[in-house]
Phi, psi and omega in degrees: 000137179257136177245130178242134178251140178237156180230158170058223184299325179294323177297319178296318181297314180295316179299319179298316180295319179296319176303316179298320178297330177272002178081021181253145170257158183299335179295339178291339180265356182280149176292148178302138178088353180268130180268142176295149178263125178298146182304328181294341182265357176295144184306321182243019181081165183296332183297332182297335183275349180263357183282000000 
C-alpha cells in the first residue's frame, strides 16, 4: 500500500475531492448553525485555496 501526504491548499483540495467521491459536501462537516462563506468573501478569493 502506498501512502501519499499532502500539505496546505493541495491537502484541502484532495480532501474535498475525496469527500465528493464519498458523496459528502463540505457543509456536512460544518458545525450546526454555521453558515457557509461564499468564495467571493475569502480574503484572497477562491483561487488562493487551490494553490
